[in-house]
C-alpha positions in Angstrom: 14.7 15.4 38.4 14.6 17.4 41.5 11.2 16.9 41.7 11.2 13.2 41.5 14.0 12.9 44.6 12.2 14.8 47.3 8.8 12.9 46.6 10.1 9.6 48.4 11.0 11.6 51.6 7.9 13.7 51.7 5.3 11.4 51.0 5.8 8.8 54.0 5.9 12.1 56.1 2.9 13.5 55.0 0.7 10.1 55.3 2.2 9.8 59.1 1.1 13.3 59.9 -2.6 12.6 58.2 -2.5 8.8 59.8 -1.6 10.5 63.5 -4.0 13.4 63.2 -7.1 11.1 62.3 -6.3 8.0 64.8 -6.3 11.2 67.2 -9.4 12.5 66.1 -10.8 8.9 66.5 -9.5 8.6 70.1 -11.1 12.1 71.0 -14.4 10.8 69.4 -14.6 7.6 71.0 -14.7 9.1 74.3 -18.2 10.6 73.6 -19.3 7.2 72.2 -20.9 4.4 74.6 -18.2 2.3 76.0 -20.9 0.2 78.2 -24.6 -0.9 78.1 -25.6 -2.6 81.6 -28.9 -4.7 81.2 -30.7 -5.6 84.6 -33.5 -8.3 85.1 -36.1 -6.5 87.1 -38.3 -8.8 89.5 -41.7 -9.4 88.4 -43.7 -6.7 89.9 -47.0 -5.1 88.5 -46.1 -2.0 86.8 -42.4 -3.3 85.6 -40.6 -4.1 82.7 -38.8 -7.1 82.6 -35.4 -5.4 82.5 -33.8 -2.0 82.0 -31.2 -1.0 80.0 -28.6 1.7 80.7 -26.1 3.4 78.2 -22.5 4.7 79.7 -20.6 6.9 77.7 -16.4 7.3 77.9 -17.0 10.3 80.1 -19.4 8.8 82.6 -22.8 10.0 81.2 -25.2 7.7 81.8 -28.7 7.4 79.9 -31.4 5.0 81.4 -35.3 5.2 81.7 -37.2 5.7 84.5 -38.6 2.6 86.0 -41.1 3.1 88.4 -40.2 6.4 89.8 -36.8 5.2 90.3 -33.9 7.6 88.8 -31.9 4.1 87.3 -29.1 6.6 85.9 -28.2 7.7 89.0 -27.8 4.0 90.5 -25.9 2.9 87.5 -22.1 2.7 88.5 -19.6 5.1 86.8 -16.2 3.7 88.0 -14.8 3.5 84.3 -15.4 7.4 83.6 -11.7 7.9 83.6 -11.4 6.3 79.9 -12.9 9.1 78.4 -10.1 11.7 79.7 -7.4 9.1 78.9 -8.2 8.9 75.5 -8.8 12.2 74.9 -5.6 13.2 76.3 -3.8 10.5 74.1 -5.6 11.7 71.2 -4.7 15.3 71.9 -1.1 14.0 72.2 -0.9 12.2 69.0 -2.0 15.2 67.1 0.0 18.0 68.5 3.5 15.4 68.4 2.5 14.2 64.9 2.7 17.9 63.9 6.0 18.3 65.6 7.3 15.0 63.9 6.6 16.3 60.6 8.0 19.9 61.3 11.0 19.7 63.2 14.4 20.1 61.5 16.5 18.1 63.7 16.6 14.7 63.3 16.6 14.0 67.1 13.6 16.0 67.9 11.7 14.6 65.0 12.5 11.0 66.2 11.6 11.7 69.7 8.4 13.2 68.6 7.7 10.3 66.6 8.4 8.0 69.3 6.1 10.1 71.8 3.3 9.7 69.1 3.8 6.0 69.1 3.3 5.9 73.0 0.2 7.9 72.5 -1.4 5.2 70.1 -0.1 2.8 72.4 -1.7 4.6 75.7 -5.3 4.5 74.2 -5.3 0.8 72.9 -4.2 0.4 76.6 -7.0 1.9 78.1 -9.7 0.4 75.4 -8.2 -2.8 76.5 -8.5 -2.5 80.2 -11.9 -1.3 79.7 -12.8 -4.5 77.8 -11.2 -6.7 80.1 -11.8 -5.5 83.6 -14.8 -3.5 83.3 -17.1 -5.7 81.4 -18.9 -8.6 82.9 -21.6 -9.1 85.3 -21.8 -7.3 88.8 -24.3 -6.7 91.5 -25.6 -3.5 92.2 -28.1 -2.5 95.6 -31.1 -0.4 94.5 -34.0 0.8 96.5 -32.9 -2.2 98.9 -32.8 -4.8 96.1 -29.8 -6.1 94.5 -30.0 -6.3 90.9 -27.3 -8.3 88.6 -26.0 -6.2 86.2 -24.8 -7.7 82.8 -22.3 -4.9 81.7 -21.5 -5.4 78.0 -18.8 -3.3 75.7 -20.3 -0.7 73.4 -18.4 1.1 70.0 -16.5 3.1 72.1 -13.3 0.7 73.0 -13.2 -0.6 69.5 -13.2 2.9 68.0 -10.2 3.9 70.4 -8.3 0.6 69.5 -8.7 1.8 66.0 -7.7 5.4 66.4 -4.6 3.9 68.4 -3.8 1.6 65.5 -3.9 4.7 62.9 -1.8 6.6 65.3 0.7 4.1 65.6 1.1 3.7 61.9 1.6 7.3 61.4 4.3 6.9 64.0 5.8 4.7 61.9 5.7 6.4 58.7 7.1 9.5 60.6 10.2 7.5 61.5 10.6 6.0 58.3 10.4 9.1 56.6 13.8 11.0 56.2 14.1 14.9 56.2 13.0 16.0 52.9 15.4 16.9 50.1 16.4 20.5 50.1 15.0 22.7 47.0 17.5 22.5 44.3 19.4 25.5 43.8 18.3 27.8 40.7 21.1 27.9 38.2 22.4 30.8 37.5 22.7 32.6 34.0 25.4 31.1 32.1 28.1 33.5 32.0 30.7 33.6 29.1 34.1 34.6 30.2 36.0 36.9 27.9 39.1 35.4 27.0 42.0 37.9 26.9 43.1 39.7 23.7 46.7 38.3 22.4 48.9 41.2 22.4 51.9 41.9 20.5 54.7 39.0 21.1 57.3 40.1 23.7 60.7 40.0 22.3 63.5 38.0 23.9 65.7 39.8 26.1 69.1 40.9 25.0 72.6 38.9 26.3 74.3 41.4 28.7 77.3 42.8 27.2 80.5 44.0 29.3 82.4 46.6 27.8 85.8 45.7 27.3 88.6 47.0 29.6 90.3 50.6 28.4 94.2 50.0 27.7 94.9 53.8 28.5 93.6 53.2 32.0 96.4 52.4 34.7 96.0 49.6 36.4 96.1 49.8 40.3 99.3 49.0 41.8 99.0 45.5 43.9 98.5 46.1 47.5 101.0 44.4 49.6 100.5 41.1 51.1 102.9 41.1 53.9 102.7 43.2 57.2 106.2 44.1 56.6 105.7 45.4 53.3 102.6 48.0 54.3 103.5 51.7 55.4 102.8 52.3 59.1 101.0 55.4 59.8 100.5 56.7 63.4 97.6 58.5 64.2 97.6 61.1 66.8 94.5 61.3 69.0 93.2 64.7 70.0 93.6 65.9 73.6 91.2 65.0 76.0 88.5 67.7 77.1 88.4 69.1 80.6 86.0 67.9 82.3 83.8 71.2 84.2 82.0 70.3 86.9 78.5 71.0 86.5 77.9 73.0 89.7 80.9 75.5 89.9 81.6 77.1 93.1 80.9 80.9 92.7 81.1 82.1 95.8 84.2 84.1 96.7 86.6 83.4 99.0 86.2 85.5 102.4 89.1 88.1 103.1 91.2 87.8 105.9 92.7 91.2 107.2 94.6 89.6 109.9 98.2 88.3 109.1 100.4 85.6 110.8 103.1 88.2 111.1 104.0 91.6 111.6 104.4 93.5 108.0 105.4 96.8 109.6 109.0 97.6 110.9 110.4 96.3 113.9 
């Protein structure tokens, strides 16, 4: 049936869009979660706790209690605040490109958008992996002239970003595998019964052509001579040629001369 044929192509596409959107939302939400928790052991002084703990989000926001009138939050390094902006950009790109890959008609545009969705997911996973490998560990921070050893541990933010990037990658794969949805089946036109031609009266066969017999009373034409000597020569006189008249005749009269060559009177 037509409905069952379009299901295999539409289902992976819809699933890919949903997976890419959820993964992109997870990447954006991961930027606001805690990425690092820094713990420092304080010297044994009266009125000071044994240790202080600070939490840092992906956007670099630090939350820590004040100890001895010192703002600990301002002393915690936030050199990893760029990870939040990176995962937000990757998540937004995954959502937008996933919609483009699902709605684009040309196969080239759809595949290119799906490839960029996969790149966005890999970018989110790469940022989270870099934060877990390079930004987690022990470091020394000077506070009020005293060097404190910070033990930086990973929070839930990088792991949420990795999960979101993986979901984006799965959505990209589904979008690549999804072929163009089959077009809607054409609505069948109403059945038209063609009218058969009404049989007419049979056409009689053509009559044979009748050639009339020659009339014996007609005089037969004399046979024409076959040799030139047997033919009568007819002389045809041509009419006289017309006299040509100049188109511009001279109309002026010849001047009259009163002088003569010789005397005309008696000598």
